[in-house]
C-alpha positions as CSV (number, residue, x, y, z in Angstrom):
1,M,-59.6,55.9,-6.8
2,T,-61.8,54.0,-9.2
3,E,-61.8,50.2,-8.5
4,T,-60.0,48.3,-11.3
5,L,-61.5,45.2,-13.0
6,E,-59.1,42.9,-11.2
7,Q,-60.0,44.4,-7.8
8,K,-63.7,44.1,-8.6
9,L,-63.3,40.4,-9.6
10,F,-61.1,39.7,-6.6
11,N,-63.9,41.1,-4.4
12,I,-66.5,38.9,-6.2
13,G,-64.2,35.9,-5.6
14,T,-63.8,36.5,-1.9
15,H,-67.5,37.1,-1.4
16,A,-68.2,33.9,-3.3
17,R,-65.7,31.9,-1.1
18,S,-67.2,33.2,2.2
19,S,-70.7,32.5,0.8
20,A,-69.7,28.9,-0.1
21,H,-68.5,28.2,3.4
22,A,-71.9,29.4,4.8
23,L,-73.9,27.5,2.1
24,G,-72.3,24.2,3.0
25,L,-73.8,24.4,6.5
26,I,-77.3,25.5,5.5
27,S,-80.2,23.0,5.7
28,A,-82.0,21.5,2.8
29,V,-85.3,23.1,3.9
30,K,-83.8,26.6,3.8
31,K,-82.2,26.1,0.4
32,S,-85.5,24.9,-1.0
33,A,-87.4,27.8,0.5
34,A,-84.9,30.2,-1.1
35,L,-85.3,28.5,-4.5
36,D,-89.1,28.8,-4.2
37,K,-88.7,32.5,-3.6
38,I,-86.4,32.8,-6.6
39,S,-89.0,31.1,-8.8
40,L,-91.7,33.5,-7.6
41,S,-89.4,36.5,-8.1
42,I,-88.7,35.5,-11.7
43,L,-92.4,35.3,-12.4
44,R,-93.1,38.7,-10.8
45,S,-90.3,40.2,-12.8
46,K,-91.6,38.8,-16.1
47,N,-92.3,42.2,-17.7
48,Q,-88.8,43.6,-16.8
49,I,-87.1,40.5,-18.1
50,L,-89.1,40.6,-21.4
51,E,-88.2,44.3,-21.8
52,A,-84.5,43.6,-21.3
53,N,-84.6,40.7,-23.6
54,Q,-86.2,42.7,-26.4
55,S,-83.3,45.1,-26.1
56,D,-80.9,42.2,-26.5
57,M,-82.9,40.8,-29.4
58,D,-82.9,44.1,-31.3
59,K,-79.1,44.5,-31.0
60,A,-78.6,40.8,-31.9
61,R,-80.6,41.2,-35.1
62,D,-78.7,44.4,-36.0
63,K,-75.5,42.4,-35.6
64,G,-76.8,39.7,-37.9
65,L,-76.7,36.8,-35.4
66,S,-77.7,33.5,-36.8
67,G,-81.2,32.0,-36.4
68,A,-79.9,29.5,-33.9
69,M,-78.4,32.2,-31.8
70,L,-81.5,34.3,-31.9
71,D,-83.6,31.2,-30.9
72,R,-81.4,30.6,-27.9
73,L,-81.4,34.3,-26.9
74,E,-85.2,34.9,-27.2
75,L,-87.4,34.9,-24.1
76,T,-91.1,34.7,-24.3
77,P,-93.7,34.7,-21.5
78,A,-93.9,30.9,-21.9
79,R,-90.1,30.5,-21.7
80,I,-89.9,32.7,-18.6
81,T,-92.6,30.6,-16.9
82,A,-90.7,27.5,-17.9
83,I,-87.5,29.0,-16.3
84,A,-89.4,29.7,-13.1
85,N,-90.9,26.2,-13.1
86,S,-87.5,24.7,-13.5
87,V,-86.3,26.5,-10.4
88,S,-89.3,25.3,-8.5
89,E,-88.7,21.7,-9.7
90,I,-85.1,21.9,-8.4
91,A,-86.4,23.1,-5.1
92,K,-88.5,20.0,-4.7
93,M,-85.7,17.6,-5.5
94,D,-83.8,15.6,-2.8
95,D,-80.9,17.5,-1.4
96,P,-77.6,16.1,-2.9
97,V,-75.5,17.3,0.0
98,G,-74.7,15.1,3.1
99,K,-75.7,11.8,1.4
100,I,-73.8,8.8,2.7
101,L,-72.6,7.3,-0.6
102,K,-71.0,4.3,1.0
103,S,-70.1,3.1,4.5
104,W,-68.1,0.2,5.8
105,E,-66.2,-1.1,8.9
106,R,-62.7,-2.5,9.0
107,P,-61.7,-5.5,11.1
108,N,-60.0,-3.2,13.6
109,G,-63.3,-1.5,14.3
110,L,-62.7,1.8,12.4
111,R,-65.9,2.9,10.7
112,F,-65.6,4.8,7.3
113,S,-68.2,6.8,5.5
114,K,-68.0,8.5,2.0
115,V,-70.3,11.6,2.2
116,S,-71.3,14.0,-0.6
117,I,-70.3,17.7,-0.1
118,P,-70.4,20.8,-2.3
119,I,-67.6,21.6,-4.7
120,G,-67.3,25.1,-3.4
121,V,-67.3,28.0,-5.9
122,I,-68.3,27.4,-9.5
123,G,-67.6,29.8,-12.3
124,M,-69.9,29.6,-15.2
125,I,-69.1,31.2,-18.6
126,Y,-71.9,31.0,-21.2
127,E,-73.2,32.5,-24.4
128,S,-76.7,33.4,-25.7
129,R,-79.0,31.5,-23.4
130,P,-80.2,33.8,-20.6
131,N,-82.1,30.9,-19.0
132,V,-78.7,29.6,-17.9
133,T,-78.5,32.4,-15.4
134,A,-81.4,31.0,-13.5
135,D,-80.6,27.3,-14.1
136,A,-77.0,27.7,-13.0
137,A,-77.9,29.7,-9.9
138,A,-80.6,27.2,-8.8
139,L,-78.5,24.1,-9.4
140,C,-75.5,25.6,-7.6
141,L,-77.6,26.7,-4.6
142,K,-79.3,23.4,-4.4
143,S,-75.9,21.7,-4.2
144,G,-74.6,24.1,-1.7
145,N,-72.2,25.9,-4.1
146,A,-71.7,29.6,-4.6
147,C,-71.5,30.6,-8.2
148,I,-70.0,33.4,-10.3
149,L,-71.8,33.9,-13.6
150,R,-70.4,35.4,-16.8
151,G,-72.9,35.6,-19.6
152,G,-72.3,36.7,-23.2
153,S,-72.5,40.3,-24.3
154,E,-75.4,39.4,-26.6
155,S,-77.6,38.5,-23.6
156,F,-76.2,41.1,-21.2
157,H,-79.5,42.9,-20.4
158,S,-81.5,39.7,-20.1
159,N,-79.0,38.2,-17.7
160,Q,-79.0,41.3,-15.6
161,A,-82.8,41.3,-15.4
162,I,-83.0,37.6,-14.3
163,Y,-80.1,38.2,-11.9
164,A,-81.9,41.2,-10.3
165,A,-84.9,38.9,-9.6
166,I,-82.6,36.3,-8.1
167,R,-80.9,38.9,-5.8
168,L,-84.3,40.2,-4.6
169,A,-85.2,36.6,-3.5
170,L,-81.8,36.0,-1.9
171,H,-82.2,39.2,0.0
172,D,-85.4,37.9,1.5
173,S,-84.1,34.4,2.2
174,E,-81.8,32.9,4.8
175,L,-79.1,32.2,2.2
176,P,-76.0,34.5,1.8
177,E,-77.1,37.3,-0.7
178,Q,-73.8,36.9,-2.6
179,S,-74.1,33.2,-3.1
180,V,-74.9,34.1,-6.7
181,Q,-73.0,36.8,-8.4
182,L,-73.1,38.0,-12.0
183,I,-70.0,39.7,-13.4
184,P,-71.3,43.2,-14.3
185,T,-69.3,43.9,-17.4
186,T,-68.9,42.7,-21.0
187,D,-65.1,43.3,-20.8
188,R,-63.5,40.2,-22.2
189,A,-60.6,40.6,-19.8
190,A,-63.0,39.4,-17.1
191,V,-63.0,36.0,-18.6
192,G,-59.3,35.7,-18.3
193,H,-59.4,36.6,-14.7
194,L,-62.1,34.1,-14.0
195,L,-60.2,31.4,-15.8
196,G,-57.2,32.1,-13.5
197,G,-59.4,31.2,-10.5
198,L,-59.6,34.7,-9.0
199,H,-56.7,34.1,-6.6
200,G,-57.8,30.6,-5.6
201,N,-61.4,31.5,-5.0
202,V,-62.9,29.5,-7.8
203,D,-62.8,25.7,-7.7
204,M,-64.3,24.8,-11.1
205,I,-65.1,26.4,-14.4
206,I,-68.1,25.3,-16.5
207,P,-68.2,26.8,-20.1
208,R,-71.3,26.5,-22.2
209,G,-71.2,27.9,-25.8
210,G,-69.6,27.6,-29.2
211,K,-66.3,26.0,-30.2
212,S,-64.2,29.1,-29.8
213,L,-65.4,29.7,-26.2
214,I,-64.8,26.1,-25.2
215,A,-61.4,26.0,-26.9
216,R,-60.3,29.2,-25.1
217,V,-61.5,27.9,-21.7
218,Q,-59.8,24.6,-22.1
219,S,-56.6,26.3,-23.3
220,D,-56.4,29.1,-20.7
221,A,-58.1,27.8,-17.6
222,R,-55.8,27.2,-14.6
223,I,-58.5,25.3,-12.6
224,P,-60.6,22.2,-13.4
225,V,-63.0,22.5,-16.4
226,L,-66.3,20.7,-16.8
227,A,-66.9,21.2,-20.6
228,H,-70.1,21.3,-22.5
229,L,-69.0,20.7,-26.1
230,E,-70.9,20.8,-29.3
231,G,-73.7,18.4,-30.1
232,L,-72.8,16.4,-33.2
233,C,-75.8,14.1,-32.6
234,H,-76.8,11.1,-34.8
235,T,-79.9,9.1,-35.4
236,Y,-79.4,5.6,-36.9
237,V,-82.4,3.8,-38.5
238,H,-81.7,0.1,-38.3
239,E,-83.0,-2.4,-40.9
240,K,-85.5,-3.7,-38.3
241,A,-86.9,-0.3,-37.4
242,D,-90.6,0.5,-37.4
243,L,-90.4,2.9,-40.3
244,A,-93.5,5.0,-39.2
245,M,-91.9,5.4,-35.8
246,A,-88.5,6.2,-37.3
247,A,-90.0,8.9,-39.5
248,K,-91.8,10.5,-36.5
249,V,-88.6,10.4,-34.3
250,V,-86.3,11.7,-37.0
251,L,-88.6,14.6,-37.8
252,N,-88.7,15.6,-34.1
253,A,-85.0,15.0,-33.5
254,K,-84.0,17.3,-36.4
255,L,-86.7,20.0,-36.5
256,R,-88.3,20.4,-33.1
257,R,-85.7,23.0,-32.3
258,T,-82.7,23.1,-34.7
259,G,-80.7,25.4,-32.5
260,V,-80.4,23.1,-29.4
261,C,-77.4,20.9,-28.8
262,G,-79.6,17.8,-28.8
263,S,-80.7,18.3,-32.4
264,T,-79.8,15.5,-34.7
265,E,-77.2,16.6,-37.3
266,T,-76.7,13.3,-39.1
267,L,-79.1,10.6,-40.1
268,L,-77.7,7.1,-40.8
269,V,-79.9,4.5,-42.6
270,D,-79.3,0.9,-43.3
271,D,-78.8,0.1,-47.0
272,I,-81.3,-2.7,-47.0
273,I,-84.2,-0.3,-46.1
274,A,-82.9,2.9,-47.7
275,A,-84.9,2.7,-50.9
276,K,-88.1,2.2,-48.9
277,F,-87.5,4.7,-46.1
278,L,-85.6,7.6,-47.6
279,P,-88.2,8.8,-50.1
280,Q,-90.8,9.3,-47.4
281,I,-88.6,10.8,-44.7
282,T,-86.6,13.1,-47.1
283,D,-89.8,14.4,-48.7
284,I,-91.3,15.3,-45.3
285,L,-88.0,17.0,-44.2
286,V,-87.8,19.0,-47.4
287,E,-91.4,20.0,-47.1
288,N,-90.6,21.3,-43.6
289,G,-87.8,23.5,-44.9
290,C,-84.9,21.2,-44.1
291,E,-81.9,21.0,-46.5
292,I,-80.4,17.5,-46.8
293,R,-76.8,16.8,-47.6
294,G,-76.2,13.2,-48.4
295,D,-73.8,10.7,-49.8
296,A,-73.9,9.5,-53.5
297,K,-76.2,6.5,-52.6
298,S,-78.8,8.7,-50.9
299,K,-78.7,11.3,-53.7
300,S,-79.4,8.6,-56.2
301,I,-82.7,7.9,-54.3
302,N,-83.8,11.5,-54.0
303,E,-82.7,14.3,-56.3
304,N,-83.6,16.9,-53.7
305,I,-80.5,15.8,-51.7
306,T,-77.3,17.9,-52.1
307,L,-74.1,15.9,-52.3
308,A,-72.3,16.2,-48.9
309,V,-68.6,16.8,-48.4
310,E,-66.7,15.2,-45.5
311,D,-66.6,18.4,-43.5
312,D,-70.5,18.4,-43.3
313,Y,-70.3,15.3,-41.1
314,F,-68.0,17.1,-38.6
315,T,-70.4,20.2,-38.5
316,E,-72.9,21.1,-35.9
317,H,-75.2,23.0,-38.2
318,L,-77.7,24.3,-35.5
319,A,-80.0,25.0,-38.5
320,P,-82.5,23.1,-40.7
321,I,-79.7,21.2,-42.4
322,L,-79.4,17.4,-42.0
323,N,-76.5,15.2,-43.1
324,L,-77.4,11.8,-44.5
325,K,-75.5,8.6,-45.1
326,I,-76.4,5.1,-46.1
327,V,-74.5,2.5,-44.1
328,E,-74.1,-1.2,-44.7
329,N,-74.8,-2.3,-41.2
330,T,-74.7,-1.5,-37.5
331,S,-70.9,-1.8,-37.3
332,E,-70.5,0.9,-40.0
333,A,-73.0,3.1,-38.2
334,I,-71.1,2.8,-34.9
335,E,-67.8,3.4,-36.6
336,H,-69.2,6.6,-38.3
337,I,-70.6,7.9,-35.0
338,N,-67.5,7.3,-33.0
339,H,-65.4,8.9,-35.7
340,Y,-67.5,12.0,-36.6
341,G,-69.5,12.5,-33.3
342,S,-68.7,14.7,-30.4
343,G,-69.7,12.2,-27.7
344,H,-72.9,14.1,-26.9
345,T,-76.1,12.2,-27.8
346,D,-76.8,9.4,-30.4
347,A,-79.8,7.2,-31.0
348,I,-80.8,4.0,-32.7
349,I,-84.3,3.2,-34.0
350,T,-84.9,-0.6,-34.1
351,S,-87.2,-3.3,-32.8
352,D,-84.2,-5.7,-32.3
353,Q,-83.3,-5.4,-28.6
354,L,-80.0,-7.3,-29.0
355,V,-78.9,-4.8,-31.7
356,A,-80.0,-1.9,-29.6
357,D,-78.0,-3.3,-26.6
358,H,-74.9,-3.6,-28.7
359,F,-75.3,-0.1,-30.1
360,Q,-75.7,1.4,-26.7
361,C,-72.7,-0.4,-25.4
362,A,-70.4,0.4,-28.4
363,V,-71.3,4.0,-29.1
364,D,-68.9,6.2,-27.1
365,S,-71.2,9.0,-26.2
366,A,-72.5,10.6,-22.9
367,I,-76.1,9.7,-23.9
368,V,-77.2,6.8,-26.1
369,M,-80.9,6.4,-26.9
370,H,-83.1,3.7,-28.2
371,N,-86.3,4.5,-30.1
372,A,-86.3,8.1,-28.8
373,S,-85.6,11.6,-30.1
374,T,-82.1,13.0,-29.4
375,Q,-83.9,16.2,-28.3
376,F,-84.6,14.5,-25.0
377,A,-80.9,15.3,-24.2
378,D,-82.0,17.8,-21.5
379,G,-81.6,17.9,-17.8
380,G,-85.3,18.6,-17.2
381,E,-86.3,15.6,-19.3
382,F,-83.9,13.5,-17.2
383,G,-85.7,14.6,-14.1
384,F,-82.9,16.8,-12.9
385,G,-85.1,20.0,-12.9
386,A,-82.6,21.7,-15.2
387,E,-79.0,21.3,-16.3
388,I,-75.9,23.4,-16.1
389,G,-74.7,21.9,-19.3
390,I,-74.2,18.5,-20.9
391,S,-70.7,17.2,-20.2
392,T,-69.1,15.3,-23.1
393,G,-65.9,14.6,-21.1
394,R,-65.2,11.5,-19.0
395,L,-64.1,12.9,-15.6
396,H,-66.3,13.8,-12.7
397,A,-69.7,14.0,-14.6
398,R,-71.0,13.0,-18.0
399,G,-74.3,13.9,-19.7
400,P,-76.7,16.4,-18.3
401,V,-75.2,18.0,-15.2
402,G,-77.7,18.5,-12.5
403,A,-77.4,19.4,-8.8
404,E,-76.1,16.0,-7.7
405,H,-73.3,16.2,-10.2
406,L,-72.1,19.5,-8.6
407,T,-70.9,17.7,-5.5
408,T,-67.7,15.9,-4.6
409,Y,-67.2,13.9,-1.4
410,K,-65.1,13.5,1.7
411,Y,-64.4,10.6,4.0
412,L,-65.5,10.5,7.6
413,V,-63.7,8.1,9.9
414,H,-64.9,7.1,13.4
415,G,-62.8,5.4,15.9
416,Q,-62.6,4.6,19.6
417,G,-59.1,5.8,20.5
418,H,-57.6,3.9,17.7
419,T,-53.8,4.2,17.1
420,R,-51.9,2.6,14.3
421,P,-49.3,0.1,15.3
422,K,-45.7,0.5,14.2
C-alpha cells in the first residue's frame, strides 16, 4: 500500500526524536566538523542550487509574486557563498550545550547546577527564503537539536537542492543523517500535522513568514511556538541628532533592502528640526525611488509627500514606501512606536545620551538601537552566525534567535547520601 501523508510525517517525527537523543550526547568537536562539511557541500553544490532557484524564480514571476517576495526568494552566487559562510561561522562558535549557567551550594551540603541542554526536536515553517533551510539546520545542529523543516511552495526546488547538500554532508559526518529532515511535499495538510506535534515528537514550532502564516500557526499549534512576527520598524530623528548622520542612517534603514524585516517602515522627526531636515532627506529618498506617505505637517514641507492614512502606520510595506510623521517630542515618538509597532526593531538618532537611554528603556521592542540602521536586526550582525528568526514575543527568547537560544536547561543535584528530614 502507498504510504499516507500522516504515516510519512509520523516516520519523520520518530526519526527526528531518535536523532535528537543521539545529538544530545555528541561532542562539540563532532558537531562543528559536521557543520564545516555542510558549508563545503553547499559551496560544491552551488550550480545545482542556482539551477533549482531559477526554476522557483520563473514560477514566482509567472504567479506575480511581489518584489519583496522575489528578493527574498532569489539566490545568487554571492548569496550562496554567504549561506555557506554563515554555516562555517556557526561551526566556530562556542558550543551552547552543557554550559553551567549557575551553581550554588545549600547549607545542608547539597550542590546544585543549572546546565544548558537542547530543546529536542524543532519544527520550522517558513516562506520564501531558501537560506533559512541552511540557517535553521546549522543552528539546530549546533545546539544539539534535530529539526523538521517545511519551506514554502514558492521555494520548493531551492530548499530541496540546499537540503540535498546538507544530507550529503551529514552522510559523511558522525551525526545522525536524519538530524535534519525536509518535508518532501507542498501539501498544506503537512503543516497541520506538524502543528499537531507529530504524535508528541516535536517540542517547538518556529514560524517565519507573513501575517497569515503566523496567525495560522499561533491559532492551530498544539505545542509551544516561538514566533517571528512582522517588522514594523521605526527610526526616530531627535532634535539633537547630527542631521548628516541621520540622513545616512535613514537612507540605509529604508532602502538597503526593502524586503527584509529590519527595514524601517516609519520615520519620526521632531517638529523643531522638521523644516530643516525633511527637505534634504525626502528629496534623497524620492530620488532613490521611495514613495513617502506623511502627515499633514510633513506634506506642507514637501509637496512630493502623499497624505498618509492611519492604516499606513500599521503596515509592513516591504517595499520602497516610507511612512512619515512629525512628532512634538520624544514622549510622542515613544507613544507612537509602542502603539503602531510590532515589537521588532526601532532606532533613535541623537547626540543626547540621556534621551537615548530613556528611549531605549521605554520603547517596548525586542531590539532598540541608538545611532544605527534598523537593518542591523540580523543574527549574523549580532555575532550569532545566523538566525532562525527574530522573536518579537516575550517568553523564552527575544530578538535574533541563534544557537544559544535554542537550548533550555535542567538542574543537576549532587549529594552525599542526603535524605530529607520529616
